C-alpha positions as CSV (number, residue, x, y, z in Angstrom):
1,X,6.3,52.3,-21.3
2,X,3.1,51.1,-22.4
3,X,5.4,48.7,-24.9
4,X,6.3,47.2,-21.5
5,X,3.1,47.0,-19.6
6,X,1.4,45.1,-22.5
7,X,4.3,42.4,-23.2
8,X,3.9,41.8,-19.2
9,X,0.2,41.9,-19.8
10,X,0.4,39.1,-22.1
11,X,2.9,37.0,-20.5
12,X,0.8,37.5,-17.2
13,X,-2.3,35.9,-19.3
14,X,-0.4,33.3,-20.9
15,X,0.7,31.6,-17.3
16,X,-2.9,32.1,-16.1
17,X,-4.2,30.1,-19.0
18,X,-1.1,27.7,-18.5
19,X,-2.4,27.0,-14.6
20,X,-5.3,26.6,-15.9
21,X,-4.7,24.0,-18.5
22,X,-1.8,22.2,-16.6
23,X,-2.7,22.6,-12.8
24,X,0.3,20.6,-12.0
25,X,2.5,23.7,-13.3
26,X,0.7,25.8,-9.8
27,X,1.4,23.1,-7.6
28,X,4.4,23.3,-5.0
29,X,5.8,19.1,-4.5
30,X,3.5,18.3,-1.6
31,X,0.4,19.2,-3.9
32,X,1.3,17.2,-6.5
33,X,-0.7,14.2,-7.3
34,X,0.3,11.0,-4.7
35,X,0.9,7.9,-6.5
36,X,1.4,4.6,-4.7
37,X,2.0,0.8,-5.0
38,X,1.4,-2.0,-2.6
39,X,2.4,-5.1,-2.8
40,X,0.9,-8.3,-0.9
41,X,0.5,-11.6,0.5
42,X,-1.5,-13.3,2.7
43,X,-1.9,-17.5,4.0
44,X,1.8,-18.2,3.1
45,X,1.6,-20.9,5.9
46,X,5.4,-21.1,6.1
47,X,6.2,-22.0,2.1
48,X,9.1,-20.3,1.9
49,X,11.0,-22.5,0.1
50,X,9.4,-23.5,-3.7
51,X,6.7,-26.4,-4.4
52,X,5.2,-28.2,-6.3
53,X,1.6,-27.5,-7.5
54,X,-0.5,-26.9,-10.3
55,X,-0.9,-24.0,-11.9
56,X,-1.8,-23.6,-16.0
57,X,-2.9,-27.0,-16.1
58,X,0.2,-28.7,-15.4
59,X,2.6,-29.4,-12.2
60,X,5.7,-27.1,-11.6
61,X,7.9,-25.3,-9.2
62,X,6.0,-21.9,-7.5
63,X,6.7,-19.2,-4.7
64,X,10.1,-19.3,-2.9
65,X,10.9,-16.4,-0.7
66,X,14.1,-16.1,-2.4
67,X,12.1,-15.4,-5.7
68,X,9.3,-13.3,-3.9
69,X,12.5,-11.1,-2.2
70,X,13.7,-10.2,-6.3
71,X,10.5,-8.9,-7.1
72,X,9.9,-7.2,-3.9
73,X,13.6,-5.4,-4.9
74,X,12.7,-4.6,-7.9
75,X,9.1,-2.8,-7.2
76,X,11.1,-0.8,-4.7
77,X,13.6,-0.1,-6.9
78,X,11.2,1.4,-9.4
79,X,8.9,3.7,-7.4
80,X,10.1,4.5,-3.8
81,X,6.4,4.9,-2.6
82,X,5.9,0.9,-2.7
83,X,4.3,-0.8,0.3
84,X,4.8,-4.6,1.2
85,X,2.3,-6.3,3.5
86,X,0.9,-9.9,4.6
87,X,-2.2,-10.3,5.9
88,X,-2.0,-13.1,8.6
89,X,-1.4,-17.4,8.3
90,X,2.2,-16.7,7.5
91,X,2.5,-19.9,9.2
92,X,2.1,-23.6,9.7
93,X,2.2,-25.4,6.8
94,X,5.7,-27.2,5.6
95,X,8.4,-27.9,7.7
96,X,9.5,-24.4,8.8
97,X,6.7,-24.4,11.5
98,X,8.8,-27.1,13.1
99,X,11.2,-24.3,14.4
100,X,8.1,-22.2,15.1
101,X,8.4,-21.3,18.6
102,X,12.1,-21.2,18.6
103,X,13.6,-19.7,15.4
104,X,10.2,-17.6,14.1
105,X,11.5,-18.3,10.9
106,X,8.6,-17.5,8.9
107,X,8.3,-13.7,10.8
108,X,11.8,-13.1,10.4
109,X,12.6,-13.8,7.1
110,X,9.2,-11.4,6.0
111,X,10.7,-8.8,7.6
112,X,14.1,-9.5,6.2
113,X,12.8,-9.3,2.4
114,X,11.4,-6.3,3.1
115,X,7.9,-6.4,4.2
116,X,6.3,-3.7,6.6
117,X,3.8,-5.1,8.1
118,X,1.3,-8.1,9.1
119,X,-1.2,-9.2,11.0
120,X,-2.4,-12.7,12.7
121,X,-4.0,-15.6,11.5
122,X,-5.7,-17.8,12.9
123,X,-2.8,-20.3,12.0
124,X,-0.1,-18.7,14.1
125,X,-2.7,-20.0,17.4
126,X,-2.1,-23.5,16.5
127,X,0.7,-23.9,19.2
128,X,-1.9,-21.9,22.1
129,X,-1.0,-19.6,23.2
130,X,2.4,-20.4,24.7
131,X,3.5,-20.9,21.2
132,X,2.6,-17.7,19.8
133,X,4.3,-15.8,22.9
134,X,7.7,-18.1,22.1
135,X,7.7,-16.9,18.5
136,X,7.3,-13.4,19.1
137,X,9.8,-13.3,22.0
138,X,12.0,-15.0,19.3
139,X,11.4,-13.2,16.8
140,X,12.2,-9.8,18.4
141,X,15.4,-11.2,20.7
142,X,17.0,-12.4,16.9
143,X,17.7,-8.5,16.2
144,X,16.5,-9.5,12.4
145,X,14.5,-6.6,10.9
146,X,10.8,-7.3,11.6
147,X,7.5,-6.2,9.6
148,X,5.3,-3.9,12.1
149,X,2.0,-6.4,13.5
150,X,-0.6,-4.6,13.4
151,X,-3.6,-6.0,15.6
152,X,-6.9,-3.8,16.4
153,X,-9.6,-6.0,17.7
154,X,-7.8,-8.4,20.3
155,X,-8.4,-7.4,24.1
156,X,-6.7,-8.5,27.0
157,X,-9.4,-7.4,29.6
158,X,-10.2,-9.5,32.2
159,X,-6.8,-11.7,30.7
160,X,-5.9,-14.9,33.0
161,X,-2.2,-16.1,33.4
162,X,-2.6,-17.6,30.0
163,X,-3.6,-14.8,27.7
164,X,-1.0,-12.9,29.5
165,X,2.2,-14.3,28.2
166,X,0.4,-13.4,24.8
167,X,0.4,-9.3,25.8
168,X,3.5,-9.6,26.9
169,X,5.2,-11.0,24.3
170,X,2.9,-8.3,21.8
171,X,4.2,-5.3,24.1
172,X,8.0,-6.9,23.7
173,X,7.7,-7.5,20.3
174,X,6.1,-4.0,19.5
175,X,2.6,-4.9,17.9
176,X,-0.2,-2.5,17.6
177,X,-3.4,-1.7,17.2
178,X,-2.3,0.1,13.9
179,X,0.6,2.1,12.8
180,X,1.3,4.8,9.8
181,X,4.2,4.0,7.7
182,X,5.2,6.9,5.6
183,X,6.6,6.3,2.1
184,X,7.9,9.3,-0.5
185,X,6.1,11.8,1.6
186,X,3.0,9.4,1.8
187,X,1.7,8.5,5.6
188,X,0.2,5.3,5.5
189,X,-2.3,4.2,8.0
190,X,-2.8,0.7,8.7
191,X,-4.6,-1.7,11.0
192,X,-5.2,-5.4,11.9
193,X,-8.3,-7.7,11.9
194,X,-9.0,-11.0,13.0
195,X,-11.9,-12.2,11.8
196,X,-15.1,-13.8,12.8
197,X,-14.5,-17.3,11.1
198,X,-10.8,-16.9,12.4
199,X,-12.0,-16.9,15.7
200,X,-13.9,-20.4,15.3
201,X,-11.1,-22.0,13.7
202,X,-8.7,-21.1,16.2
203,X,-9.6,-23.9,18.5
204,X,-6.0,-24.2,20.3
205,X,-6.2,-20.4,21.7
206,X,-7.9,-18.8,24.2
207,X,-7.6,-15.5,23.1
208,X,-10.3,-12.7,23.5
209,X,-11.1,-10.8,20.6
210,X,-13.7,-7.4,20.4
211,X,-16.0,-6.9,17.4
212,X,-14.8,-6.3,13.9
213,X,-16.8,-3.5,12.8
214,X,-16.2,-1.4,16.1
215,X,-12.6,-1.9,16.3
216,X,-11.9,-0.7,12.7
217,X,-14.0,2.1,13.0
218,X,-12.0,3.0,16.0
219,X,-8.5,2.4,14.3
220,X,-9.5,4.4,11.0
221,X,-10.8,7.2,13.2
222,X,-7.6,7.6,15.2
223,X,-5.4,6.9,11.7
224,X,-7.6,9.9,10.2
225,X,-6.8,12.0,13.1
226,X,-3.3,11.2,13.0
227,X,-3.2,12.8,9.5
228,X,-3.3,9.4,7.3
229,X,-3.5,10.0,3.4
230,X,-4.7,6.5,3.3
231,X,-6.0,3.8,5.2
232,X,-5.3,0.1,4.2
233,X,-6.9,-2.8,6.5
234,X,-5.1,-5.9,6.8
235,X,-7.8,-8.6,7.9
236,X,-8.0,-11.9,8.2
237,X,-11.5,-12.1,7.6
238,X,-11.7,-13.7,4.0
239,X,-14.9,-12.7,1.6
240,X,-17.4,-15.4,0.3
241,X,-19.5,-15.5,-3.1
242,X,-22.5,-15.7,-0.1
243,X,-22.9,-11.6,0.9
244,X,-24.1,-12.5,4.2
245,X,-21.1,-14.0,4.8
246,X,-18.3,-12.3,3.0
247,X,-16.7,-10.9,6.1
248,X,-14.4,-7.9,4.3
249,X,-17.1,-7.2,1.6
250,X,-19.3,-6.2,5.0
251,X,-16.4,-4.5,6.5
252,X,-15.9,-2.2,3.7
253,X,-19.8,-1.5,3.7
254,X,-20.1,-0.6,7.8
255,X,-16.9,1.9,7.8
256,X,-16.5,3.0,4.1
257,X,-13.4,5.0,4.7
258,X,-10.8,2.0,4.7
259,X,-9.5,2.9,1.1
260,X,-7.7,-0.3,0.8
261,X,-8.9,-3.7,2.9
262,X,-5.9,-6.8,2.2
263,X,-8.2,-9.8,2.6
264,X,-6.8,-13.2,4.1
265,X,-7.8,-16.9,5.4
266,X,-10.5,-17.9,3.0
267,X,-6.8,-18.4,0.4
268,X,-9.2,-16.8,-2.6
269,X,-7.7,-15.6,-5.9
270,X,-9.2,-12.2,-7.0
271,X,-8.2,-12.1,-10.6
272,X,-9.8,-8.4,-9.8
273,X,-10.7,-6.7,-7.1
274,X,-13.8,-6.3,-5.4
275,X,-15.0,-2.4,-5.3
276,X,-17.3,-1.7,-2.3
277,X,-17.8,2.2,-2.3
278,X,-14.8,3.3,-2.4
279,X,-12.6,0.8,-0.8
280,X,-10.9,-1.2,-3.0
281,X,-10.2,-5.6,-1.9
282,X,-7.5,-7.5,-2.9
283,X,-6.7,-11.3,-2.7
284,X,-3.8,-12.7,-4.7
285,X,-4.2,-16.7,-3.0
286,X,-2.4,-18.9,-0.7
287,X,1.3,-20.1,-0.3
288,X,2.9,-17.4,-2.2
289,X,2.6,-18.9,-5.5
290,X,1.3,-15.0,-6.9
291,X,1.8,-12.1,-5.3
292,X,-0.3,-9.2,-5.5
293,X,0.3,-5.4,-6.2
294,X,-1.9,-3.0,-6.7
295,X,-1.2,0.8,-7.9
296,X,-3.4,3.6,-6.9
297,X,-3.5,7.3,-7.2
298,X,-4.7,9.8,-5.1
299,X,-7.7,11.8,-6.1
300,X,-8.8,15.7,-5.2
301,X,-11.0,14.2,-3.0
302,X,-8.6,12.8,-0.9
303,X,-10.0,9.3,-1.5
304,X,-7.7,6.8,-3.9
305,X,-8.2,5.7,-7.3
306,X,-7.1,2.0,-8.4
307,X,-4.6,2.6,-11.6
308,X,-3.7,-1.0,-12.0
309,X,-4.2,-4.4,-10.3
310,X,-2.1,-7.7,-10.7
311,X,-1.6,-11.0,-9.2
312,X,2.5,-11.7,-10.4
313,X,3.2,-15.9,-10.9
314,X,6.5,-16.7,-8.7
315,X,7.6,-19.3,-10.9
316,X,11.3,-21.0,-11.6
317,X,12.1,-17.8,-14.5
318,X,12.5,-15.1,-11.5
319,X,15.5,-15.2,-10.2
320,X,16.6,-15.6,-6.9
321,X,18.2,-13.8,-4.3
322,X,21.0,-15.2,-3.2
323,X,21.4,-14.1,0.0
324,X,18.1,-15.2,1.2
325,X,18.4,-18.8,-0.7
326,X,21.6,-18.4,1.5
327,X,19.4,-17.4,5.2
328,X,16.4,-20.7,4.1
329,X,19.4,-23.1,3.7
330,X,20.7,-22.1,7.7
331,X,17.2,-22.5,8.5
332,X,17.3,-26.0,6.8
333,X,20.1,-27.5,9.1
334,X,17.9,-26.1,12.0
335,X,14.9,-28.2,10.6
336,X,17.3,-31.1,9.9
337,X,18.7,-31.2,13.7
338,X,16.2,-29.4,16.0
339,X,13.5,-31.8,14.2
340,X,13.2,-34.3,11.6
341,X,16.3,-36.2,13.1
342,X,14.1,-37.0,15.9
343,X,12.0,-39.4,13.2
344,X,15.5,-40.8,11.1
345,X,14.5,-38.4,8.0
346,X,16.3,-35.4,6.5
347,X,15.0,-32.5,4.2
348,X,15.5,-33.6,0.7
349,X,15.9,-36.9,1.2
350,X,13.7,-39.0,-1.5
351,X,11.2,-41.1,0.0
352,X,9.6,-42.6,-3.6
353,X,9.0,-41.8,-6.8
354,X,5.6,-41.1,-8.6
355,X,3.6,-41.5,-11.6
356,X,0.1,-41.1,-10.3
357,X,-2.1,-37.6,-10.5
358,X,-3.0,-37.3,-7.3
359,X,-6.1,-34.5,-6.4
360,X,-4.9,-31.1,-6.7
361,X,-5.5,-29.0,-3.8
362,X,-7.7,-26.4,-5.8
363,X,-10.3,-29.1,-6.5
364,X,-9.7,-30.7,-3.0
365,X,-13.2,-30.9,-1.2
366,X,-14.8,-29.1,-4.1
367,X,-16.3,-32.2,-5.7
368,X,-18.5,-34.3,-4.0
369,X,-17.0,-37.4,-5.0
370,X,-14.2,-40.1,-3.7
371,X,-10.5,-38.4,-4.6
372,X,-7.6,-40.8,-4.8
373,X,-5.4,-38.2,-2.4
374,X,-8.0,-38.9,0.3
375,X,-7.9,-42.5,-0.6
376,X,-3.6,-42.2,0.0
377,X,-3.5,-40.6,3.4
378,X,-6.4,-42.9,5.0
379,X,-4.5,-46.2,3.7
380,X,-1.5,-44.5,4.8
381,X,-2.7,-44.5,8.5
382,X,-3.9,-48.4,8.8
383,X,-0.5,-49.2,6.9
384,X,1.5,-47.5,9.7
385,X,-0.2,-48.4,12.4
386,X,-0.4,-52.1,11.5
387,X,3.5,-51.9,11.0
388,X,4.2,-50.2,14.6
389,X,1.9,-52.5,16.6
390,X,3.2,-55.3,15.1
391,X,1.5,-58.5,16.4
392,X,-0.5,-56.2,19.2
393,X,-2.3,-54.5,16.5
394,X,-6.3,-54.4,17.1
395,X,-8.2,-54.2,13.6
396,X,-8.9,-50.6,12.2
397,X,-12.4,-51.0,10.9
398,X,-12.0,-47.3,9.4
399,X,-9.8,-44.3,9.0
400,X,-11.2,-41.3,8.5
401,X,-10.1,-38.1,6.5
402,X,-11.6,-34.7,6.2
403,X,-10.8,-32.8,3.3
404,X,-9.8,-29.4,5.2
405,X,-7.3,-31.2,7.1
406,X,-5.5,-31.8,3.9
407,X,-3.1,-28.9,3.3
408,X,-1.3,-30.3,-0.3
409,X,-1.1,-33.1,-2.4
410,X,1.8,-35.6,-3.6
411,X,3.4,-34.5,-6.2
412,X,4.7,-36.2,-9.5
413,X,8.6,-37.4,-10.3
414,X,10.5,-37.8,-6.7
415,X,8.5,-37.2,-3.5
416,X,10.3,-36.2,-0.3
417,X,10.4,-35.9,2.9
418,X,8.9,-31.6,2.9
419,X,6.2,-33.1,0.3
420,X,5.3,-36.2,2.6
421,X,4.8,-33.5,5.5
422,X,3.3,-30.6,3.5
423,X,0.0,-32.6,3.4
424,X,-0.7,-33.0,7.0
425,X,1.2,-30.5,8.2
426,X,-1.5,-28.8,10.6
427,X,-1.1,-28.9,14.4
428,X,0.7,-29.5,17.4
429,X,0.2,-33.0,19.9
430,X,0.3,-33.6,23.5
431,X,4.2,-33.7,23.6
432,X,4.6,-29.8,22.2
433,X,6.2,-31.5,18.9
434,X,5.1,-30.2,15.4
435,X,2.4,-31.9,13.7
436,X,-1.2,-33.4,14.6
437,X,-0.9,-37.4,15.9
438,X,-3.4,-39.7,15.3
439,X,-6.3,-40.5,17.9
440,X,-8.0,-43.7,18.8
441,X,-11.5,-44.0,19.0
442,X,-14.6,-46.4,18.7
443,X,-17.8,-45.5,17.5
444,X,-21.0,-47.4,16.9
445,X,-22.3,-48.9,13.4
446,X,-24.7,-46.4,13.7
447,X,-22.3,-43.7,14.2
448,X,-20.3,-44.7,11.5
449,X,-23.6,-44.3,9.4
450,X,-23.9,-40.8,10.8
451,X,-20.5,-40.0,9.6
452,X,-21.2,-41.2,6.1
453,X,-24.5,-39.3,6.4
454,X,-22.6,-35.8,7.8
455,X,-20.4,-36.3,4.5
456,X,-23.4,-36.6,1.8
457,X,-25.6,-33.8,3.5
458,X,-23.0,-31.1,4.8
459,X,-20.4,-31.9,2.1
460,X,-22.3,-29.5,-0.1
461,X,-22.3,-26.5,1.8
462,X,-19.4,-27.0,3.6
463,X,-16.7,-28.5,1.5
464,X,-14.0,-29.0,4.7
465,X,-16.2,-31.0,5.8
466,X,-15.9,-34.0,3.3
467,X,-15.0,-37.3,4.6
468,X,-12.4,-39.8,3.0
469,X,-12.1,-43.2,3.8
470,X,-9.8,-46.2,4.3
471,X,-12.6,-49.2,5.6
472,X,-16.0,-47.3,4.9
473,X,-17.7,-47.5,1.8
474,X,-20.9,-46.1,1.1
475,X,-23.3,-45.0,-1.5
476,X,-25.6,-41.9,-1.2
477,X,-27.9,-40.0,-3.5
478,X,-27.7,-36.1,-3.7
479,X,-31.5,-36.2,-4.9
480,X,-32.8,-37.9,-1.5
481,X,-33.6,-35.8,1.6
482,X,-30.9,-34.0,3.5
483,X,-30.0,-35.8,6.8
484,X,-31.4,-39.4,4.8
485,X,-28.7,-39.1,1.3
486,X,-26.9,-42.6,2.2
487,X,-28.6,-45.4,1.2
488,X,-25.6,-48.6,1.8
489,X,-23.0,-48.5,4.4
490,X,-20.5,-51.3,4.7
491,X,-17.2,-52.3,6.1
492,X,-14.2,-53.4,3.7
493,X,-10.9,-54.7,4.2
494,X,-8.5,-52.6,1.5
495,X,-6.1,-55.5,0.7
496,X,-8.2,-58.8,0.3
497,X,-11.1,-57.0,-0.7
498,X,-13.4,-58.4,1.7
499,X,-16.2,-56.6,2.9
500,X,-18.7,-56.3,5.9
501,X,-22.1,-55.2,7.2
502,X,-22.5,-52.8,9.8
503,X,-23.9,-53.9,13.1
504,X,-25.4,-50.9,14.2
505,X,-24.4,-51.7,18.3
506,X,-21.5,-53.3,17.9
507,X,-18.1,-51.1,18.3
508,X,-15.4,-50.2,15.6
509,X,-12.3,-48.9,16.3
510,X,-12.2,-45.7,14.5
511,X,-8.5,-43.9,13.9
512,X,-8.1,-39.8,12.6
513,X,-5.5,-37.4,13.2
514,X,-6.0,-35.2,16.5
515,X,-7.9,-32.2,15.4
516,X,-10.6,-34.4,13.4
517,X,-11.0,-36.8,16.4
518,X,-12.1,-33.6,18.5
519,X,-14.5,-32.3,15.8
520,X,-16.5,-35.6,15.6
521,X,-17.8,-34.4,19.2
522,X,-19.0,-31.4,17.9
523,X,-21.5,-33.0,15.6
524,X,-24.1,-32.8,17.7
525,X,-23.7,-29.1,18.2
526,X,-23.3,-28.2,14.5
527,X,-26.0,-30.3,13.7
528,X,-28.6,-28.7,16.5
529,X,-29.1,-32.1,18.0
530,X,-30.4,-33.3,14.4
531,X,-26.8,-36.0,14.4
532,X,-24.9,-37.4,17.1
533,X,-21.2,-38.7,17.2
534,X,-19.9,-39.9,20.9
535,X,-16.3,-41.2,20.3
536,X,-15.8,-43.7,23.0
537,X,-12.9,-45.5,24.4
538,X,-12.5,-49.6,24.0
539,X,-14.9,-50.0,26.6
540,X,-17.8,-48.1,25.3
541,X,-17.0,-44.5,28.0
542,X,-17.4,-41.2,26.1
543,X,-14.1,-39.5,25.8
544,X,-13.7,-36.7,27.9
545,X,-9.8,-35.8,27.1
546,X,-8.7,-36.9,23.2
547,X,-5.0,-36.7,24.3
548,X,-5.7,-39.2,26.6
549,X,-6.3,-41.5,23.3
550,X,-3.6,-40.6,21.2
551,X,-1.7,-43.3,19.2
552,X,2.0,-44.2,20.1
553,X,4.7,-45.6,17.8
554,X,6.4,-48.9,19.5
555,X,9.4,-46.3,20.5
556,X,6.5,-44.9,23.0
557,X,6.5,-41.5,20.4
558,X,3.3,-40.4,19.4
559,X,2.3,-41.2,15.7
560,X,2.2,-37.9,13.5
561,X,-0.4,-37.9,10.6
562,X,2.1,-36.6,8.4
563,X,4.5,-39.4,9.6
564,X,2.1,-42.1,8.4
565,X,2.1,-40.6,4.7
566,X,5.7,-40.6,5.2
567,X,6.5,-43.8,6.2
568,X,3.9,-45.5,3.7
569,X,5.7,-43.9,0.8
570,X,9.4,-45.0,2.0
571,X,7.3,-48.9,2.5
572,X,7.0,-49.4,-1.3
573,X,9.0,-51.8,-2.7
574,X,11.9,-50.2,-5.4
575,X,12.5,-52.4,-8.6
576,X,16.2,-53.8,-9.0
577,X,18.3,-51.0,-9.8
578,X,16.4,-48.5,-8.0
579,X,17.0,-46.9,-4.7
580,X,13.2,-46.2,-4.0
581,X,9.9,-47.5,-4.8
582,X,7.0,-46.0,-6.9
583,X,3.5,-45.2,-6.0
584,X,1.1,-48.3,-6.8
585,X,-0.9,-48.0,-9.8
586,X,-4.0,-49.0,-7.7
587,X,-3.9,-44.9,-6.7
588,X,-4.4,-43.8,-10.3
589,X,-8.2,-45.4,-10.0
590,X,-10.9,-44.8,-7.4
591,X,-12.5,-47.8,-5.9
592,X,-16.2,-47.3,-4.8
593,X,-15.3,-45.8,-1.6
594,X,-17.7,-43.2,-2.0
595,X,-20.3,-43.8,-4.7
596,X,-22.5,-41.4,-5.9
597,X,-26.3,-42.3,-7.5
598,X,-27.5,-39.7,-9.4
599,X,-30.0,-41.7,-11.1
600,X,-33.0,-40.3,-9.0
601,X,-34.9,-43.7,-9.2
602,X,-37.7,-44.9,-7.1
603,X,-35.6,-47.1,-5.8
604,X,-32.6,-44.8,-4.4
605,X,-35.3,-42.3,-3.2
606,X,-37.1,-44.3,-1.0
607,X,-35.0,-47.4,0.2
608,X,-33.3,-46.9,3.9
609,X,-35.7,-44.6,5.4
610,X,-34.6,-43.3,8.4
611,X,-36.5,-41.3,10.8
612,X,-36.0,-38.1,9.0
613,X,-37.9,-39.8,6.3
614,X,-40.7,-40.7,8.3
615,X,-40.8,-36.9,10.1
616,X,-41.0,-35.2,6.5
617,X,-43.4,-38.0,5.3
618,X,-45.7,-37.2,8.3
619,X,-45.6,-33.6,8.0
620,X,-46.1,-34.3,4.1
621,X,-49.4,-36.7,5.0
622,X,-50.6,-34.0,8.0
623,X,-50.0,-31.1,5.5
624,X,-52.4,-33.0,2.8
625,X,-55.0,-33.9,5.4
626,X,-55.1,-30.7,6.6
627,X,-55.2,-29.2,3.1
628,X,-58.3,-31.6,2.4
629,X,-59.8,-30.6,5.5
630,X,-59.9,-27.2,5.0
631,X,-61.4,-27.5,1.2
632,X,-63.8,-29.5,2.6
633,X,-64.6,-27.3,5.2
634,X,-64.1,-24.0,2.6
635,X,-67.2,-26.1,0.4
636,X,-69.8,-26.5,3.5
637,X,-69.5,-22.7,4.3
638,X,-70.1,-21.9,0.5
639,X,-73.5,-24.5,0.9
640,X,-74.4,-23.0,3.5
641,X,-73.7,-19.2,2.1
642,X,-75.2,-20.5,-1.3
643,X,-78.8,-21.9,0.7
């Protein structure tokens, strides 16, 4: 009996030691360490098909939902606790946006390939409130599987009729401020945030959004009460190198109970995540050329530790999912029938061949200089308007293309209709048809000089404001005073090379896309009254409604910015035996449309002073006089004291 008790005691001691050394032996299945994998995207911008872009120093095919679908399937097969989410701007950027309202192809395909949730991006509002509502209703009425739509800081309090159509559509879709999705026993709390700069960029929408921080706190508290194991924020706010502008880092500091922030809007590519306290912030760049993954383990204090973070390149060696590819081809037929047919084009149609290395989008707007891609697009505006207006052509002094409206470069090799569309894919016109039309305005010579000054002074701090031009040439020095950097401005005929001086009081015809034309009138406000551009009609009257000054084709339809690019590509004469022409070698070089003078010579620093220079010099002279007077006063006081 004593021997038996001795054996039991020994077994008890061994079991205790084993449980102490290896705690998992003493835990139930529910108590075991929880593991979660998150697959994420943001800023897909309708890039449902593979597309040509720069990667690892060369142009190659990247992205595409048929390949992303394969990666998602593999991840879910490896780990049942895999969450797949998107942080907004899933639309606007390719021909799929042309069936955004009627077919909701982007949102439906997110659901079909396995996304669990998404949120609102500013480009989802590009087709105004009614367009957003139509898209949500079309998605719901399709009866396809759809991602949960989460958005915590939208408010319909005191909403008007125009805003209530969005509320009704969101209710019909089943959108929520926050939700809990369970994966393999893990309760995942999800909520969405629409950022401050997203609101500023939503020029076509009149929706109201509440404070991001307070809304996030409310959502987090509610999710904690409902027993969420982990809290994930889908944020269309973004990060920035300037901590004061880095909205998602500020959010993480102010709401520390958020475990993970998927950060969209700024198109940031984070090779390594940002950690703010216990919050992990991930970003994978734009267009689905790479998708992000993070593996997390829950710690004993309930917070989550990052085990692995990776950005997976979606390259052509990833096998395409056949079912997804077939569904995309069905959408292609709708795009051809419902959109491209009215312009005489179809998907896959080759417009030209190209050997020119056009500016890659990764650096568009970052270098303060002329870019051949900007030159090409600006030239296409003037070329197409000349053709459409024929004998009634009114000379255009300048075409202006800001960096912020250019969405994709022109690839080498065969350039197709979809490539032309992607260069200038944003927006919608008065006709409610996809694509911003061109707008026709008149500026004085003095205001054209101001436009050059905006480029010279504002672009270094806001790359999207950098201007590319056809017809307008200027030289500037980065070393001169702000708002007085431009040294020389003139007009050129790009075909003949003829140069003409600008006359300050003369009205000149200028063309740009609708969005950029509208932004010209915001210059005075943005510069706090220091700079002013007032777009006018040909009689010199201030333009109140830009949609009354659109440029039209000879058939009476709006002339879309992307269509100018397509028509210009198609206009190049083919060589003998070829069916399409080639992009001229002219675009392999730059043509002094924007000259940067870094010499720092006395002439470059002091030539052509404007009012800002005289004001600055006046302040300097005043300060010198003040210092001299103070010195003399001090000398007198010291002299008196000495006496």
